[in-house]
C-alpha positions as CSV (number, residue, x, y, z in Angstrom):
1,X,54.6,50.8,54.4
2,X,52.8,53.2,56.7
3,X,50.2,55.6,55.2
4,X,50.3,59.1,57.2
5,X,46.8,60.4,58.2
6,X,45.1,62.7,56.0
7,X,46.4,66.3,56.2
8,X,50.0,64.9,57.6
9,X,53.4,64.0,56.0
10,X,55.3,60.9,56.7
11,X,59.0,61.9,57.5
12,X,61.4,59.6,56.2
13,X,64.6,61.8,55.9
14,X,65.8,60.5,59.7
15,X,64.9,58.2,62.4
16,X,66.5,59.8,65.4
17,X,65.7,63.3,67.3
18,X,68.9,64.9,68.7
19,X,69.2,66.0,72.1
20,X,70.5,69.4,72.7
21,X,72.5,68.4,76.0
22,X,73.5,64.7,75.7
23,X,75.1,62.9,72.9
24,X,72.5,60.2,73.0
25,X,69.9,60.1,70.0
26,X,66.4,59.2,70.8
27,X,65.2,56.3,68.5
28,X,62.1,57.3,66.6
29,X,60.0,54.3,65.5
30,X,58.2,54.4,62.3
31,X,54.9,55.1,63.9
32,X,56.1,58.0,65.4
33,X,57.4,59.8,62.1
34,X,54.2,61.4,61.2
35,X,53.9,65.2,61.4
36,X,50.5,67.1,61.5
37,X,49.8,70.5,61.4
38,X,45.6,70.1,62.2
39,X,43.3,68.1,64.5
40,X,40.3,66.2,62.7
41,X,37.1,67.9,63.2
42,X,38.5,70.9,64.8
43,X,36.1,73.2,63.6
44,X,33.0,71.0,64.5
45,X,34.5,71.0,68.0
46,X,34.7,74.8,68.0
47,X,31.1,74.7,67.1
48,X,30.2,72.6,69.9
49,X,32.0,74.8,72.4
50,X,29.9,77.7,71.3
51,X,26.7,75.9,71.9
52,X,28.1,74.4,75.2
53,X,27.8,70.9,74.1
54,X,28.7,68.7,76.8
55,X,29.6,71.5,79.0
56,X,29.9,70.5,82.7
57,X,31.3,72.7,85.7
58,X,29.9,70.6,88.5
59,X,33.7,70.2,89.7
60,X,34.7,74.1,90.1
61,X,37.1,73.4,92.8
62,X,39.5,70.9,91.2
63,X,43.0,71.6,90.2
64,X,44.1,70.8,86.5
65,X,46.4,67.8,86.5
66,X,47.3,65.6,83.7
67,X,45.9,62.3,84.1
68,X,46.9,60.3,80.6
69,X,48.0,61.0,77.1
70,X,47.1,58.8,73.9
71,X,48.7,58.9,70.3
72,X,46.4,58.0,67.8
73,X,46.9,57.6,64.0
74,X,45.6,61.1,63.2
75,X,46.0,63.1,66.6
76,X,46.9,63.2,70.4
77,X,44.6,63.5,73.2
78,X,45.4,64.5,76.6
79,X,43.0,63.9,79.7
80,X,43.0,65.8,82.7
81,X,41.5,66.1,86.2
82,X,39.3,69.5,85.5
83,X,36.1,70.1,84.3
84,X,36.3,73.9,84.8
85,X,38.3,74.5,81.8
86,X,35.7,73.7,79.2
87,X,36.5,75.8,76.0
88,X,39.6,77.5,77.3
89,X,42.6,77.9,75.2
90,X,45.5,75.7,75.8
91,X,48.7,74.8,74.4
92,X,50.0,71.2,73.7
93,X,53.8,70.8,74.7
94,X,55.9,68.3,73.2
95,X,59.1,66.3,74.6
96,X,61.2,63.7,73.5
97,X,62.3,60.5,74.9
98,X,64.9,62.3,77.3
99,X,61.7,64.6,78.2
100,X,63.3,67.4,76.5
101,X,60.7,69.6,74.9
102,X,60.7,69.6,71.0
103,X,61.8,73.1,69.7
104,X,58.9,75.1,68.2
105,X,56.4,72.3,68.6
106,X,53.9,73.8,70.5
107,X,50.3,74.2,69.5
108,X,47.5,76.2,70.7
109,X,44.3,73.8,71.1
110,X,41.1,73.9,73.5
111,X,39.4,72.1,76.2
112,X,37.0,69.6,74.2
113,X,35.2,67.6,75.4
114,X,35.0,68.5,79.0
115,X,38.4,67.8,80.5
116,X,40.4,66.3,77.1
117,X,42.7,68.5,75.1
118,X,43.2,67.3,71.5
119,X,46.5,67.9,69.9
120,X,48.3,67.2,66.2
121,X,51.0,64.8,66.2
122,X,54.5,65.6,66.2
123,X,57.8,63.7,65.1
124,X,59.4,61.9,67.9
125,X,57.3,62.9,70.6
126,X,57.0,60.3,73.6
127,X,55.8,62.9,76.3
128,X,53.2,65.3,76.4
129,X,52.3,68.5,78.8
130,X,50.2,71.7,78.7
131,X,50.2,75.1,79.7
132,X,48.1,78.3,79.1
133,X,50.8,80.4,78.0
134,X,54.3,80.1,76.7
135,X,56.3,82.5,78.3
136,X,55.7,82.9,82.3
137,X,53.9,79.6,83.3
138,X,55.9,76.6,83.9
139,X,54.6,73.3,82.2
140,X,53.5,70.3,84.2
141,X,55.5,67.3,84.4
142,X,55.6,65.6,80.8
143,X,53.6,62.3,80.9
144,X,54.4,59.4,78.5
145,X,52.2,58.7,75.4
146,X,50.2,55.8,75.5
147,X,50.5,53.5,72.0
148,X,47.0,53.8,70.3
149,X,48.2,54.0,66.9
150,X,45.9,51.0,65.5
151,X,44.3,51.1,61.8
152,X,41.6,48.4,63.4
153,X,40.6,47.9,66.9
154,X,42.3,45.2,68.6
155,X,39.3,44.3,71.0
156,X,35.8,43.7,69.7
157,X,34.1,44.4,72.9
158,X,35.4,45.9,76.4
159,X,33.9,47.0,79.5
160,X,34.4,50.8,80.8
161,X,33.7,50.3,84.5
162,X,32.3,53.8,86.2
163,X,34.6,55.3,89.0
164,X,35.2,53.0,92.2
165,X,35.2,54.3,95.6
166,X,34.6,54.3,99.3
167,X,35.9,51.9,101.8
168,X,33.8,49.0,101.4
169,X,35.6,45.6,100.6
170,X,34.9,44.9,96.8
171,X,37.2,42.1,96.2
172,X,34.2,39.5,95.3
173,X,32.0,42.3,93.5
174,X,35.3,42.9,91.3
175,X,35.6,39.3,90.6
176,X,32.2,38.2,89.9
177,X,31.8,41.6,87.6
178,X,34.9,40.6,85.6
179,X,33.9,36.5,85.3
180,X,30.4,37.7,84.6
181,X,31.5,39.5,81.3
182,X,34.1,37.6,80.3
183,X,31.4,34.7,80.0
184,X,29.4,36.8,77.6
185,X,32.4,37.7,75.5
186,X,34.2,40.3,77.0
187,X,38.1,40.4,76.8
188,X,39.4,43.5,78.1
189,X,38.4,46.1,80.9
190,X,39.0,49.7,81.4
191,X,38.7,50.7,85.5
192,X,38.9,53.8,87.3
193,X,39.6,53.6,90.8
194,X,39.3,56.6,93.0
195,X,39.6,54.8,96.3
196,X,39.6,51.1,97.0
197,X,40.7,49.2,100.1
198,X,44.1,47.3,100.0
199,X,42.5,44.1,100.3
200,X,40.4,44.7,97.1
201,X,43.4,46.1,95.5
202,X,45.0,42.8,95.5
203,X,42.2,41.3,93.3
204,X,42.5,44.2,90.9
205,X,46.1,43.7,90.8
206,X,46.1,40.1,90.0
207,X,43.7,41.0,86.7
208,X,46.1,44.0,86.1
209,X,48.6,41.4,85.8
210,X,47.1,39.2,83.4
211,X,46.6,42.1,81.4
212,X,42.8,41.8,81.2
213,X,42.3,45.3,82.6
214,X,43.9,48.8,82.3
215,X,43.5,51.5,84.9
216,X,42.4,55.2,84.0
217,X,40.0,57.2,82.3
218,X,37.8,55.2,79.5
219,X,36.6,57.1,76.4
220,X,39.7,58.1,75.1
221,X,41.8,55.2,76.3
222,X,39.1,53.4,74.3
223,X,39.2,54.9,70.9
224,X,41.0,52.8,68.3
225,X,41.7,49.8,70.8
226,X,38.1,48.4,71.4
227,X,35.5,48.6,68.6
228,X,32.4,48.6,71.1
229,X,32.5,49.7,74.8
230,X,29.8,48.6,77.3
231,X,29.5,51.6,79.6
232,X,28.4,50.4,83.1
233,X,29.1,50.6,86.9
234,X,30.5,47.9,89.0
235,X,26.9,46.7,90.1
236,X,25.6,46.4,86.7
237,X,25.7,42.9,84.6
238,X,24.7,42.9,81.0
239,X,22.3,39.7,80.5
240,X,22.1,38.2,77.0
241,X,19.0,36.6,76.3
242,X,18.8,35.4,72.6
243,X,22.6,35.4,71.9
244,X,25.5,33.4,73.1
245,X,27.6,36.6,73.4
246,X,27.4,40.4,73.2
247,X,29.7,40.4,70.1
248,X,27.3,38.3,68.4
249,X,24.4,40.8,69.3
250,X,26.3,43.8,68.2
251,X,27.3,42.3,64.9
252,X,24.2,42.7,63.5
253,X,24.5,46.4,63.2
254,X,25.3,48.4,60.3
255,X,28.3,51.0,60.3
256,X,26.3,53.9,61.0
257,X,25.5,52.7,64.5
258,X,27.5,54.4,67.0
259,X,25.5,53.5,70.2
260,X,22.9,50.7,71.4
261,X,20.7,51.6,74.4
262,X,19.5,48.9,76.6
263,X,16.7,48.6,79.4
264,X,17.4,47.9,82.7
265,X,16.1,45.7,85.7
266,X,16.7,47.0,89.4
267,X,17.6,44.2,92.0
268,X,17.3,45.1,95.4
269,X,20.7,44.6,97.2
270,X,19.9,44.4,100.8
271,X,23.2,42.7,102.3
272,X,26.9,44.1,102.4
273,X,29.7,42.6,100.5
274,X,31.9,40.0,102.5
275,X,35.3,41.7,103.9
276,X,37.6,38.9,103.4
277,X,38.1,35.3,101.4
278,X,37.0,32.6,103.6
279,X,35.9,29.4,101.7
280,X,34.5,28.5,98.2
281,X,31.2,28.1,100.2
282,X,31.0,31.7,101.2
283,X,32.1,32.8,97.4
284,X,28.8,31.1,96.2
285,X,26.3,32.2,99.3
286,X,27.6,35.8,98.6
287,X,27.5,35.7,95.0
288,X,25.2,38.9,93.8
289,X,23.9,37.0,90.9
290,X,22.6,34.1,93.1
291,X,22.0,35.8,96.4
292,X,19.5,38.7,95.0
293,X,16.7,38.5,92.8
294,X,13.8,40.7,94.3
295,X,13.4,42.5,90.7
296,X,11.9,45.7,89.5
297,X,9.8,45.4,86.0
298,X,12.1,46.1,83.2
299,X,12.2,49.9,82.3
300,X,13.8,52.0,80.0
301,X,14.3,55.0,82.3
302,X,18.3,55.5,83.2
303,X,19.0,53.1,80.2
304,X,22.6,51.8,79.8
305,X,24.3,51.9,76.8
306,X,27.3,50.3,74.4
307,X,29.0,52.6,72.0
308,X,31.6,53.1,69.5
309,X,34.4,55.3,71.0
310,X,35.6,56.8,67.7
311,X,31.8,57.9,66.6
312,X,31.1,59.8,69.8
313,X,32.2,63.6,70.4
314,X,31.6,63.4,74.0
315,X,30.2,61.1,76.6
316,X,27.6,61.3,79.8
317,X,27.7,58.9,82.6
318,X,26.1,55.9,80.8
319,X,25.3,57.2,77.2
320,X,26.5,59.6,74.7
321,X,26.3,63.5,75.1
322,X,27.0,64.0,71.4
323,X,27.4,61.9,68.4
324,X,29.7,62.6,65.4
325,X,27.5,63.4,62.1
326,X,26.3,60.4,60.2
327,X,26.2,58.5,63.4
328,X,22.9,57.0,64.8
329,X,21.6,55.4,68.0
330,X,19.4,52.8,68.4
331,X,17.3,50.6,71.2
332,X,17.9,47.1,71.2
333,X,15.2,45.0,70.6
334,X,13.0,44.2,73.3
335,X,13.9,40.6,75.1
336,X,17.2,40.6,73.2
337,X,19.4,41.8,76.3
338,X,19.2,43.8,79.3
339,X,21.0,45.1,82.2
340,X,20.5,43.8,85.8
341,X,21.5,46.8,88.2
342,X,22.2,45.6,91.9
343,X,21.2,48.8,93.6
344,X,21.7,48.8,97.1
345,X,18.7,49.6,99.9
346,X,21.1,51.0,102.4
347,X,19.5,54.4,103.5
348,X,22.5,56.0,104.1
349,X,24.0,56.0,100.6
350,X,23.7,58.2,97.8
351,X,20.6,57.8,95.8
352,X,19.2,55.7,98.1
353,X,15.6,57.0,97.8
354,X,15.4,54.9,94.5
355,X,12.8,52.6,96.0
356,X,10.3,55.5,96.4
357,X,10.1,56.0,92.4
358,X,6.5,54.7,91.3
359,X,8.2,52.9,88.3
360,X,10.4,50.6,90.9
361,X,7.8,49.6,93.1
362,X,6.1,46.5,91.7
363,X,8.6,44.1,92.8
364,X,8.8,40.3,92.2
365,X,11.1,37.5,92.4
366,X,12.9,36.9,89.1
367,X,15.1,33.5,89.2
368,X,18.6,33.6,87.6
369,X,19.5,31.7,84.3
370,X,20.6,28.1,86.0
371,X,22.9,27.6,83.2
372,X,24.5,30.7,83.0
373,X,24.8,30.7,87.1
374,X,26.6,27.2,87.0
375,X,29.3,28.6,84.7
376,X,29.4,31.8,86.9
377,X,30.0,29.6,89.9
378,X,32.7,27.6,88.3
379,X,34.6,30.6,87.2
380,X,34.6,32.0,91.0
381,X,35.4,28.6,92.5
382,X,39.0,29.3,94.4
383,X,41.1,27.8,91.5
384,X,40.3,31.2,89.9
385,X,43.8,32.7,89.9
386,X,42.6,36.1,91.1
387,X,41.9,34.5,94.5
388,X,45.4,33.4,95.2
389,X,46.4,37.2,95.2
390,X,44.5,37.4,98.2
391,X,46.5,35.7,100.7
392,X,50.0,36.5,101.7
393,X,51.5,33.5,100.3
394,X,50.2,30.8,98.0
395,X,51.8,27.2,96.9
396,X,50.4,24.6,94.9
397,X,51.4,20.7,94.8
398,X,50.7,19.1,91.7
399,X,51.2,15.5,90.2
400,X,51.6,13.8,93.7
401,X,51.0,10.7,92.3
402,X,54.4,11.1,90.7
403,X,56.1,10.0,94.0
404,X,56.2,6.2,93.8
405,X,57.0,6.0,97.4
406,X,54.2,7.3,99.4
407,X,56.5,7.5,102.6
408,X,58.4,9.8,101.1
409,X,55.7,12.2,100.5
410,X,55.9,14.1,103.8
411,X,59.3,15.1,103.2
412,X,59.0,17.7,100.4
413,X,55.6,18.9,101.5
414,X,56.9,19.6,105.0
415,X,59.9,21.4,103.8
416,X,57.9,23.7,101.3
417,X,55.1,24.2,104.3
418,X,57.8,25.1,106.8
419,X,58.8,27.8,104.2
420,X,55.1,28.9,104.0
421,X,54.4,29.3,107.5
422,X,57.6,31.0,108.4
423,X,57.0,33.7,105.4
424,X,53.4,33.9,106.3
425,X,54.4,34.6,110.2
426,X,57.1,37.1,108.9
427,X,54.5,39.3,106.8
428,X,52.0,38.7,109.3
429,X,54.3,40.1,112.2
430,X,53.2,37.5,114.2
431,X,49.7,37.6,113.9
432,X,48.3,34.3,112.5
433,X,44.9,35.0,113.8
434,X,44.1,37.5,111.3
435,X,45.9,36.0,108.2
436,X,44.2,33.7,106.0
437,X,45.7,30.6,104.5
438,X,44.8,28.2,101.7
439,X,46.6,24.6,101.0
440,X,45.7,23.2,97.7
441,X,46.6,19.4,97.1
442,X,45.6,18.0,93.6
443,X,45.4,14.5,93.3
444,X,43.5,12.3,90.7
445,X,42.7,15.7,88.9
446,X,40.6,16.9,91.9
447,X,41.6,19.7,94.0
448,X,41.9,19.0,97.9
449,X,41.8,22.5,99.7
450,X,42.0,24.0,103.3
451,X,40.9,27.3,104.1
452,X,41.0,28.7,107.3
453,X,42.9,30.6,109.9
454,X,45.9,29.7,111.7
455,X,44.2,30.2,115.1
456,X,46.8,30.7,118.2
457,X,45.5,28.4,120.8
458,X,45.3,29.6,124.2
459,X,48.3,28.5,126.4
460,X,50.6,27.9,123.3
461,X,53.8,30.0,122.6
462,X,53.2,33.1,120.8
463,X,52.8,33.1,116.8
464,X,55.9,35.2,116.6
465,X,58.2,32.6,118.3
466,X,56.6,29.4,116.2
467,X,59.7,29.1,114.0
468,X,59.5,25.4,113.3
469,X,55.6,24.9,112.4
470,X,55.5,22.1,109.6
471,X,52.1,21.0,107.8
472,X,52.4,17.3,106.7
473,X,49.9,16.1,104.2
474,X,49.0,12.3,104.0
475,X,47.1,11.8,101.0
476,X,44.8,8.5,100.4
477,X,42.2,8.3,98.0
478,X,40.1,11.2,98.1
479,X,40.9,12.0,101.7
480,X,43.8,13.9,103.4
481,X,44.9,14.6,106.9
482,X,47.0,17.5,108.0
483,X,49.2,17.6,111.0
484,X,50.1,20.9,112.4
485,X,53.1,20.7,114.9
486,X,55.9,22.6,116.2
487,X,59.2,20.4,117.5
488,X,62.3,21.4,118.8
489,X,65.5,19.1,119.5
490,X,66.6,19.3,122.8
491,X,70.1,18.1,124.1
492,X,70.4,14.7,125.9
493,X,73.4,12.8,127.4
494,X,75.1,10.6,125.2
495,X,73.6,7.1,124.8
496,X,70.3,8.2,126.2
497,X,68.6,8.5,122.3
498,X,68.8,5.7,120.2
499,X,66.5,6.8,117.4
500,X,67.8,8.2,114.1
501,X,70.3,10.9,114.9
502,X,69.2,13.6,112.4
503,X,70.8,16.2,114.3
504,X,73.6,14.3,115.9
505,X,73.5,11.6,118.8
506,X,73.0,14.5,121.6
507,X,69.7,16.3,120.2
508,X,66.2,14.5,120.9
509,X,62.9,15.9,119.3
510,X,60.6,17.6,121.7
511,X,57.1,18.3,120.5
512,X,55.6,21.6,121.5
513,X,52.5,21.9,119.9
514,X,50.4,19.6,117.6
515,X,46.9,19.7,116.0
516,X,45.4,17.1,113.5
517,X,42.4,17.5,111.1
518,X,41.2,16.1,108.0
519,X,39.1,17.2,104.7
520,X,35.9,16.2,106.6
521,X,35.9,18.3,109.7
522,X,38.6,20.9,108.6
523,X,39.1,21.2,112.5
524,X,35.7,21.1,113.8
525,X,35.0,18.5,116.8
526,X,33.3,15.2,116.5
527,X,34.9,14.1,113.1
528,X,34.0,10.5,112.5
529,X,37.3,10.3,110.4
530,X,39.5,11.8,112.9
531,X,37.9,9.9,115.9
532,X,40.2,11.7,118.8
533,X,42.3,14.1,116.7
534,X,45.7,15.2,118.2
535,X,45.3,18.4,119.7
536,X,48.3,18.7,122.2
537,X,50.4,21.9,123.8
538,X,53.0,21.9,126.2
539,X,51.0,23.9,128.4
540,X,48.9,20.9,129.0
541,X,51.6,18.9,130.7
542,X,52.6,22.0,133.0
543,X,48.7,22.6,133.9
544,X,48.6,18.7,134.6
545,X,51.8,18.9,136.8
546,X,50.1,21.7,138.7
547,X,47.2,19.9,139.6
548,X,49.2,17.0,141.1
């Protein structure tokens, strides 16, 4: 049986809310049959407002727009885009499943903290909006409530990632960040994205598809959803030194602890992130964890924190601004854990003058944890499903050993890869030179991969017209060879063609372009296995004819 929050009532007389227009009745789930007249700790919040606790008016020109709305056991929170309305009075507006306003349900609340409005619960509310008066102002378009009616958090530790913006490609940084934290026991992530290029967004969308991440504001979304939240930017990684997981560390604190502070070690990030995926070797060479190790001494300046979201009244960037009464903050024991901050050294980036700060001048090379590095490398190998989102089309072939007659192997592969190439040409609008491809063959439990570009050779037909390109895999032991070819059938006189009449007696195959390469050379010259590889174009014959 569901127990109503303190100060509320559980309505059991009805299970639907009637529409005033349509005959349809909105269903009202058991969790949504709670009516409250008050908001928890509202008097305390009013006191905070009078003392300007967490007030920040740095975004004076921003227009108020609702971002998200969350329903908890004892209240509703509405997050907005504006920080200039701190302490202002505002009406909570409630709507049913048909987006019709619930009559007489409005509630006068305030903005606290900063851009958040807290509202009491109403029976049957599915959407929320706001207005500054109840007469002439038209409320904003109602936003659906996000369910957070959990009696206990469903995640032990999650990560809140600071806003991501800028045009730099971040696909590898995002993947390394997520896989790093997963290795230390994190299962869920909250991302806020202001700007991200389309290629990097594919990685983000893949993790979104698997349910490992959520997009939007963090503090309110994490309440009652995650017990602990790691509050960091995309270039900051938590290093656990004395425990297996971050959960092991945090379980050592009692329930009065609402925030744990951690020291940092800044790492000079002297390079740029790769624009696009090329190979497994590229991933390993560009991993920040392996690539950068020129480090500052450990410092408590600009420390980072892990916090309990329901115990914090207001958050600053990386630590709490105001904790609720009875809640304390502590510093993690020296040597137990720290954050690595991979800080760029580029001089045209905001905050780039950090190298001149005295406490960051005594740099030294601090090698990475080799055991953790090997685990992270394994997580970032190209078989990571997130990387399959980067290319237009992905095809995997499994259980090739089940094909008893190797002579039949090329037929299903050729048919599937033919579809692969056709789709690739279609999506790339004929431009194969800038479209990456990956073909994986699994044999004897090992992955054989090809990564590269379908570069159009000078003198061949345009990629747009290459409608019959087929890749044929020939698998033998732990080696493979791939032949890429474009063929057509031409008409011949009856009786001139004696081979298998696959297209009828008046059709004869005519090779247009062919290129062969293996797992050793991947198309490079001088391969000891391919010897003299097949590289053929119909233009070669034309050029030869012209020389005679």
